[in-house]
N, C-alpha and C positions, 0 to 999 in steps of 0.2 A: 530557460523550461516554461513548457507550455503547461498551462494547468486549466482543466476542464469542470465546471460544478455541475455536480452529478445531482445535487439538493443542498437545500438547506446545510451548511458547515459541512457538507461532504464534497472531495474533489480528489480527481482522477490527474495524474501524471506519467509521464515515459520515468525509464531508470532514473533516480538520484543519484548525486552523491553528495559524499561528507558535508561539501560545501552547501547543494541544496539545501541541506537539512537544516544549515547553521540561517539560511534565509527563511524557510518554514517556520521555524521556532519563533523566529522575528515577526511572523504576520498570525502569530496565536495557535499554529498547530499545536494539538496536544496528545495525538495519535497518526503513528505513521504506519502503512500495513502493505508491507511486500507481499505481492503475489507472483513475484517471478525466483523460480530454483535457482542456486548457485549454478555455476559453470555452465549455463546457458548458451552462453559465447565468451572468446577468451578476454580478457580483461574487464569485465563487468565488476563493479565493487561487492563484495561478499557479505552477507545476512551478518555473521558475525561483525564486522567493522562497523556495518550500519547500525547495529544495535547499539552498541557501544558509543558510537559516537550522538544518538536518537536520544539516548538514556543520559548521556553527559548535559545535553542539552533541556532534560527536563520532560521528553517526549515520551510516551509509550511506544514499543517498538512491537508489531507482532509480524510472527511471519505467516503466512497462509498460502503456498506456492501452489500455483495451476500449470500444468505443463500447456505450453503455446499450442494451442489448436485442440485441444485434447480436455476441456473441460469436463467435469464428472458430475453428476447428481451429489456424489459424497463432497465433492467442493463445495457446491450450492450449499447444502447443507450445512456444512462445518462455517460457514460466515454466516448463516441465517443466524447459528444458534449462541455463536460469540459478538455479533456485530451491537445487541442491547450493552455489553458489557464496556464498547470503547467510548470514551470520552471525545469531544467533539469540542468543535472542529477537527476533522481527520483528513487524512492524504492517504489515499491507497495509489498504489503503482506497482507497474511491471515494464516489459520493454518501453511500449511506446504508449498505453495507457488505457489501451482497446482492452485487451486480457481483464483489466480493472473493473472497466467500465459494464462490460459484458455479465462479470460472476456479482458485481452490486445489482445492475439491472435483471439480472434471473432470480437474485435471493429476492426479490420485492419487500426489503425492509424496512421501504420509506413508506 
């Protein structure tokens, strides 16, 4: 898993698995934000399963899906509004990490 630091205590990565969640929980991540809609591609882990795994590990799990290549002003505003509620350190993910990075940068929350 390749993790990029976007700001202090804010990281982005590509698709995570339940095993990845165990690893990031051990590293101290408190909040996981999923920007990837379910069923974007066959075989991708489903939000409900990941949420259950994250919460069992003591992390908060937030689902803020953004369609690849179609980020909207509403997506940016939604992220901007809820971001202050997220306990850090936090991990944002999508398919490759690019969409999550773009969303974070566009929201100008740091």
